[in-house]
C-alpha positions as CSV (number, residue, x, y, z in Angstrom):
1,M,-1.2,52.2,-4.9
2,T,-0.7,55.9,-5.6
3,T,0.5,55.9,-9.1
4,Q,-1.8,55.8,-12.1
5,I,-1.5,52.7,-14.3
6,S,-2.5,52.2,-17.9
7,E,-5.6,50.4,-19.1
8,N,-3.4,47.7,-20.5
9,T,-1.6,47.2,-17.2
10,T,-4.9,47.1,-15.4
11,A,-6.1,44.3,-17.8
12,K,-3.0,42.3,-17.1
13,I,-3.4,42.6,-13.3
14,K,-7.1,41.7,-13.5
15,N,-6.2,38.6,-15.5
16,L,-3.7,37.5,-12.9
17,I,-6.3,38.1,-10.1
18,V,-8.7,35.9,-12.0
19,I,-6.1,33.2,-12.5
20,N,-5.4,33.3,-8.7
21,N,-9.2,33.1,-8.0
22,D,-9.2,29.9,-10.2
23,R,-6.2,28.5,-8.4
24,F,-7.7,29.3,-5.0
25,E,-10.9,27.4,-6.0
26,G,-9.0,24.5,-7.6
27,Y,-6.8,23.8,-4.6
28,K,-9.7,24.3,-2.2
29,K,-11.6,21.6,-4.3
30,A,-8.5,19.3,-4.3
31,A,-8.2,19.7,-0.5
32,D,-11.9,18.8,-0.1
33,E,-11.7,15.8,-2.5
34,T,-8.5,14.1,-1.4
35,T,-8.5,11.6,1.4
36,D,-4.7,11.8,1.7
37,K,-4.1,13.6,5.0
38,D,-0.6,14.8,3.9
39,L,-2.1,16.5,0.8
40,Q,-4.9,18.4,2.5
41,P,-2.7,20.9,4.3
42,L,-0.5,21.3,1.2
43,F,-3.5,22.1,-1.0
44,M,-4.9,24.5,1.6
45,R,-1.6,26.2,1.7
46,Y,-1.5,26.7,-2.0
47,S,-5.2,27.8,-2.0
48,N,-4.3,30.4,0.7
49,Q,-1.2,31.4,-1.3
50,S,-3.5,32.2,-4.3
51,K,-5.8,34.3,-2.1
52,G,-2.7,36.2,-0.9
53,F,-1.4,36.7,-4.4
54,A,-4.8,38.1,-5.6
55,D,-5.0,40.4,-2.5
56,A,-1.5,41.8,-3.2
57,L,-2.4,42.5,-6.8
58,K,-5.7,44.1,-6.0
59,I,-4.1,47.2,-4.6
60,Y,-3.0,48.1,-8.2
61,V,-6.5,48.2,-9.6
62,N,-9.3,50.7,-8.9
63,P,-11.8,49.0,-6.6
64,S,-14.6,49.6,-9.1
65,E,-12.7,47.7,-11.8
66,L,-11.8,44.6,-9.7
67,P,-13.0,41.3,-11.0
68,A,-15.7,39.5,-8.9
69,E,-14.3,36.8,-6.6
70,E,-16.2,34.2,-8.7
71,E,-15.1,35.6,-12.0
72,T,-13.1,33.0,-13.9
73,K,-11.4,32.5,-17.2
74,L,-12.3,29.8,-19.6
75,S,-9.2,27.9,-18.7
76,G,-10.2,28.1,-15.0
77,K,-13.7,26.7,-15.8
78,I,-12.1,23.9,-17.7
79,Y,-9.7,23.2,-14.8
80,R,-12.6,23.1,-12.3
81,V,-14.7,20.8,-14.4
82,W,-11.7,18.6,-15.0
83,M,-11.0,18.5,-11.3
84,D,-14.6,17.5,-10.6
85,A,-14.6,14.8,-13.2
86,K,-11.2,13.4,-12.4
87,A,-11.9,13.2,-8.7
88,A,-15.2,11.4,-9.3
89,L,-13.8,9.0,-11.8
90,T,-10.7,8.1,-10.0
91,A,-12.1,7.7,-6.5
92,N,-9.5,10.0,-5.0
93,D,-6.6,8.4,-6.7
94,R,-3.5,10.3,-5.4
95,K,-1.6,10.3,-8.7
96,A,-4.7,11.5,-10.6
97,I,-5.4,14.4,-8.2
98,L,-1.8,15.4,-8.3
99,A,-1.8,15.3,-12.1
100,S,-4.9,17.5,-12.1
101,C,-3.2,20.0,-9.7
102,E,-0.2,20.0,-11.9
103,F,-2.4,20.9,-14.9
104,G,-3.8,23.8,-12.9
105,E,-0.3,24.9,-12.0
106,D,0.6,24.8,-15.7
107,Q,-2.3,27.1,-16.4
108,A,-1.4,29.6,-13.7
109,K,2.3,29.6,-14.5
110,G,1.5,30.0,-18.2
111,A,-0.7,33.0,-17.5
112,Y,2.0,34.7,-15.4
113,E,4.6,34.0,-18.1
114,K,2.3,35.5,-20.8
115,E,1.8,38.7,-18.8
116,M,5.5,38.9,-18.0
117,Q,6.4,38.9,-21.7
118,E,5.2,42.5,-21.8
119,S,6.5,43.4,-18.4
120,A,7.5,46.9,-19.7
121,A,3.9,47.7,-18.8
122,F,4.7,47.2,-15.1
123,D,6.4,49.7,-12.8
124,N,9.4,48.4,-10.8
125,E,7.3,47.6,-7.7
126,L,4.6,45.7,-9.6
127,L,7.3,43.9,-11.7
128,R,9.0,42.7,-8.4
129,L,5.6,41.5,-7.1
130,V,4.6,39.6,-10.2
131,S,8.1,38.1,-10.6
132,Q,8.1,36.9,-7.0
133,Q,4.6,35.4,-7.4
134,L,5.8,33.7,-10.6
135,S,8.8,32.3,-8.8
136,E,6.6,30.9,-6.1
137,L,4.2,29.4,-8.7
138,R,7.1,27.7,-10.4
139,E,8.2,26.2,-7.0
140,A,4.7,25.0,-6.3
141,H,4.5,23.5,-9.8
142,D,7.8,21.7,-9.4
143,Y,6.8,20.3,-6.0
144,I,3.4,19.1,-7.2
145,K,5.1,17.5,-10.2
146,S,7.6,15.7,-8.0
147,L,4.8,14.4,-5.8
148,R,3.0,13.2,-8.9
149,N,6.1,11.5,-10.3
150,N,6.6,9.7,-7.0
151,A,2.9,8.7,-6.5
152,V,2.0,5.1,-6.7
């Protein structure tokens, strides 16, 4: 990234990176916890997707200002704790794990939508990137929701 960006834009990007760190960890945890062989590769794909999203966003932030990989938002901590509790309490119940993942997708999607409300802070290149990521998050959310709705 060669252009200078504002402090406000940097804060927005850092927030999205942290959300993707949370999503990465959440799906990694879901992949580890589920015994459903069809869900494991899906959850790993979404975990890797989040890692890619975060990496793509990092080029817009000065390396000295990047959030630590383990940095999380309160909503992410709640999501991880909820995933742990839900998995333990439901003995890997497919519908419960998918509902937990849908909750995580709601958190990620909401964070992106919030940052997009002030998208004037983004240059065209960054706006395209964040819009594309939001579109992919919506697709993931809808797919997870459909799997949950059809789970027995």
